[in-house]
C-alpha positions as a Python dict, from the first residue, in 0.01 Angstrom:
ca = {
    (1, 'M'): (0, 0, 0),
    (2, 'E'): (-199, -204, 255),
    (3, 'V'): (-23, -247, 590),
    (4, 'D'): (20, -607, 709),
    (5, 'W'): (-75, -563, 1072),
    (6, 'A'): (12, -923, 1158),
    (7, 'V'): (374, -848, 1063),
    (8, 'I'): (371, -526, 1268),
    (9, 'V'): (231, -719, 1567),
    (10, 'R'): (502, -984, 1531),
    (11, 'R'): (770, -711, 1523),
    (12, 'C'): (616, -552, 1835),
    (13, 'L'): (622, -884, 2015),
    (14, 'D'): (987, -920, 1916),
    (15, 'G'): (1060, -591, 2098),
    (16, 'D'): (1077, -357, 1798),
    (17, 'S'): (985, -13, 1940),
    (18, 'L'): (960, 138, 1591),
    (19, 'A'): (691, -120, 1507),
    (20, 'W'): (499, -21, 1822),
    (21, 'A'): (518, 347, 1721),
    (22, 'E'): (394, 252, 1372),
    (23, 'L'): (106, 51, 1519),
    (24, 'V'): (-2, 337, 1745),
    (25, 'R'): (34, 595, 1469),
    (26, 'G'): (-158, 375, 1223),
    (27, 'Q'): (-444, 288, 1460),
    (28, 'H'): (-472, 598, 1681),
    (29, 'R'): (-731, 775, 1468),
    (30, 'R'): (-951, 466, 1443),
    (31, 'V'): (-943, 404, 1820),
    (32, 'Y'): (-995, 772, 1906),
    (33, 'S'): (-1289, 789, 1665),
    (34, 'L'): (-1456, 488, 1827),
    (35, 'C'): (-1401, 638, 2173),
    (36, 'Y'): (-1536, 975, 2064),
    (37, 'R'): (-1848, 825, 1906),
    (38, 'F'): (-1912, 638, 2229),
    (39, 'T'): (-1847, 922, 2477),
    (40, 'G'): (-1903, 1244, 2281),
    (41, 'S'): (-1618, 1399, 2484),
    (42, 'S'): (-1276, 1475, 2339),
    (43, 'H'): (-1119, 1472, 2686),
    (44, 'D'): (-1265, 1130, 2776),
    (45, 'S'): (-1176, 1001, 2429),
    (46, 'E'): (-812, 1097, 2470),
    (47, 'D'): (-793, 922, 2807),
    (48, 'L'): (-975, 614, 2679),
    (49, 'T'): (-756, 598, 2368),
    (50, 'Q'): (-450, 588, 2592),
    (51, 'E'): (-617, 317, 2802),
    (52, 'V'): (-688, 114, 2488),
    (53, 'F'): (-325, 128, 2376),
    (54, 'L'): (-207, 29, 2723),
    (55, 'K'): (-444, -266, 2705),
    (56, 'V'): (-324, -349, 2351),
    (57, 'Y'): (36, -340, 2470),
    (58, 'G'): (-41, -575, 2757),
    (59, 'N'): (-251, -814, 2550),
    (60, 'L'): (-80, -808, 2210),
    (61, 'N'): (37, -1166, 2252),
    (62, 'S'): (-328, -1279, 2261),
    (63, 'F'): (-387, -1160, 1903),
    (64, 'D'): (-442, -1465, 1683),
    (65, 'L'): (-461, -1405, 1307),
    (66, 'S'): (-644, -1736, 1259),
    (67, 'R'): (-940, -1595, 1458),
    (68, 'G'): (-969, -1271, 1260),
    (69, 'S'): (-792, -959, 1144),
    (70, 'F'): (-598, -725, 1367),
    (71, 'Q'): (-857, -454, 1296),
    (72, 'T'): (-1134, -681, 1428),
    (73, 'W'): (-928, -773, 1735),
    (74, 'L'): (-849, -406, 1808),
    (75, 'T'): (-1211, -298, 1756),
    (76, 'T'): (-1334, -573, 1989),
    (77, 'L'): (-1079, -479, 2255),
    (78, 'T'): (-1174, -110, 2222),
    (79, 'R'): (-1546, -185, 2238),
    (80, 'N'): (-1501, -402, 2549),
    (81, 'L'): (-1304, -127, 2722),
    (82, 'L'): (-1572, 129, 2630),
    (83, 'V'): (-1848, -94, 2766),
    (84, 'D'): (-1651, -136, 3090),
    (85, 'H'): (-1601, 242, 3105),
    (86, 'F'): (-1973, 299, 3057),
    (87, 'R'): (-2062, 48, 3330),
    (88, 'R'): (-1806, 197, 3572),
    (89, 'G'): (-1934, 546, 3500),
    (90, 'R'): (-2293, 441, 3555),
    (91, 'Q'): (-2206, 274, 3886),
    (92, 'Q'): (-2003, 577, 3992),
    (93, 'R'): (-2288, 814, 3905),
    (94, 'A'): (-2526, 598, 4107),
    (95, 'T'): (-2304, 606, 4416),
    (96, 'D'): (-2182, 969, 4397),
    (97, 'S'): (-2282, 1203, 4675),
    (98, 'I'): (-2595, 1405, 4607),
    (99, 'D'): (-2406, 1732, 4629),
    (100, 'A'): (-2097, 1631, 4431),
    (101, 'G'): (-2027, 1875, 4150),
    (102, 'W'): (-2275, 2143, 4260),
    (103, 'E'): (-1996, 2403, 4271),
    (104, 'D'): (-1941, 2387, 3894),
    (105, 'S'): (-2263, 2537, 3767),
    (106, 'S'): (-2114, 2625, 3427),
    (107, 'E'): (-2143, 2270, 3295),
    (108, 'L'): (-2500, 2175, 3380),
    (109, 'Q'): (-2810, 2375, 3450),
    (110, 'M'): (-2996, 2292, 3771),
    (111, 'S'): (-3287, 2142, 3575),
    (112, 'D'): (-3045, 1910, 3390),
    (113, 'R'): (-2897, 1792, 3719),
    (114, 'L'): (-3238, 1718, 3865),
    (115, 'A'): (-3389, 1567, 3549),
    (116, 'D'): (-3448, 1195, 3556),
    (117, 'T'): (-3249, 1047, 3269),
    (118, 'Q'): (-3396, 701, 3313),
    (119, 'P'): (-3665, 592, 3068),
    (120, 'S'): (-4017, 633, 3201),
    (121, 'P'): (-4216, 322, 3296),
    (122, 'H'): (-4415, 371, 2975),
    (123, 'Q'): (-4093, 386, 2765),
    (124, 'Q'): (-3958, 78, 2943),
    (125, 'A'): (-4281, -113, 2875),
    (126, 'A'): (-4283, -5, 2510),
    (127, 'A'): (-3917, -112, 2470),
    (128, 'R'): (-3991, -452, 2628),
    (129, 'E'): (-4293, -498, 2402),
    (130, 'L'): (-4089, -408, 2094),
    (131, 'E'): (-3814, -648, 2202),
    (132, 'R'): (-4074, -922, 2252),
    (133, 'M'): (-4226, -855, 1908),
    (134, 'V'): (-3885, -863, 1738),
    (135, 'Q'): (-3792, -1184, 1921),
    (136, 'Q'): (-4124, -1342, 1824),
    (137, 'A'): (-4079, -1235, 1461),
    (138, 'L'): (-3724, -1373, 1462),
    (139, 'T'): (-3855, -1716, 1557),
    (140, 'K'): (-4086, -1713, 1254),
    (141, 'I'): (-3818, -1664, 991),
    (142, 'S'): (-3605, -1950, 862),
    (143, 'P'): (-3300, -2046, 1072),
    (144, 'E'): (-3047, -1949, 803),
    (145, 'L'): (-3199, -1601, 768),
    (146, 'R'): (-3237, -1568, 1146),
    (147, 'E'): (-2873, -1648, 1225),
    (148, 'A'): (-2744, -1408, 958),
    (149, 'V'): (-2961, -1122, 1089),
    (150, 'I'): (-2868, -1193, 1452),
    (151, 'L'): (-2495, -1204, 1377),
    (152, 'R'): (-2510, -878, 1180),
    (153, 'D'): (-2768, -667, 1361),
    (154, 'L'): (-2751, -797, 1717),
    (155, 'Q'): (-2391, -920, 1741),
    (156, 'D'): (-2253, -648, 1509),
    (157, 'L'): (-2024, -877, 1309),
    (158, 'D'): (-1918, -765, 963),
    (159, 'Y'): (-2000, -964, 649),
    (160, 'K'): (-1658, -1126, 628),
    (161, 'E'): (-1673, -1243, 991),
    (162, 'I'): (-2025, -1380, 940),
    (163, 'A'): (-1908, -1565, 629),
    (164, 'Q'): (-1629, -1721, 838),
    (165, 'V'): (-1868, -1817, 1118),
    (166, 'L'): (-2135, -1964, 888),
    (167, 'R'): (-1884, -2104, 636),
    (168, 'I'): (-2069, -1955, 339),
    (169, 'P'): (-1969, -1698, 74),
    (170, 'E'): (-1995, -1328, 161),
    (171, 'G'): (-2251, -1274, -117),
    (172, 'T'): (-2475, -1537, 42),
    (173, 'V'): (-2437, -1361, 378),
    (174, 'K'): (-2551, -1029, 227),
    (175, 'S'): (-2842, -1197, 55),
    (176, 'R'): (-2957, -1375, 372),
    (177, 'I'): (-2934, -1055, 576),
    (178, 'S'): (-3132, -861, 318),
    (179, 'R'): (-3400, -1130, 291),
    (180, 'G'): (-3409, -1175, 670),
    (181, 'R'): (-3453, -802, 734),
    (182, 'A'): (-3728, -782, 471),
    (183, 'E'): (-3907, -1078, 625),
    (184, 'L'): (-3873, -931, 975),
    (185, 'A'): (-4008, -596, 856),
    (186, 'R'): (-4306, -769, 694),
    (187, 'L'): (-4382, -966, 1011),
    (188, 'L'): (-4343, -661, 1236),
    (189, 'E'): (-4565, -452, 1009),
    (190, 'R'): (-4831, -723, 1024),
    (191, 'N'): (-4803, -732, 1407),
    (192, 'K'): (-4828, -352, 1420),
    (193, 'R'): (-5151, -357, 1219),
    (194, 'Q'): (-5295, -623, 1451),
    (195, 'V'): (-5209, -415, 1758),
    (196, 'V'): (-5351, -86, 1624),
}
């Protein structure tokens, strides 16, 4: 039996603590899995999962079924929190003292601590060139194929959400994405041959 999350949300908003427990129980694995895929750390994932549910609790009244499913809302909220966590962590790593953490040699080898994890100038240039080539190829495909590919591959929307945004059937969305990707691959392959 499929759970009607909109009903559970309504019950939560009405103060039903059993509904909140059901929501957490029903969504915990999904949220934890997203956090784990993002961080690769079970400890961080547990903390972030708790943070997500605190954020859900505080923002539950902003869920609007007319703008998408509860799953989509929860995934978006989780993703936003993970992006914020990543940015905070990156800023914190950039401002940490140079000798912070040197006592705990069991976690990282000296060479790992000293290794530059930033992409090399060559890698950065190659990434920019690839991005430029993809952007240029995107401008050469038809607008209806372009928007479908952008919404799926760059904005990470699912087929149903894209169908809602573009106001077309889901089958048409899948077809446009497939044709758009094929056209992009053809254009990029042609560009690659011209470069080599």
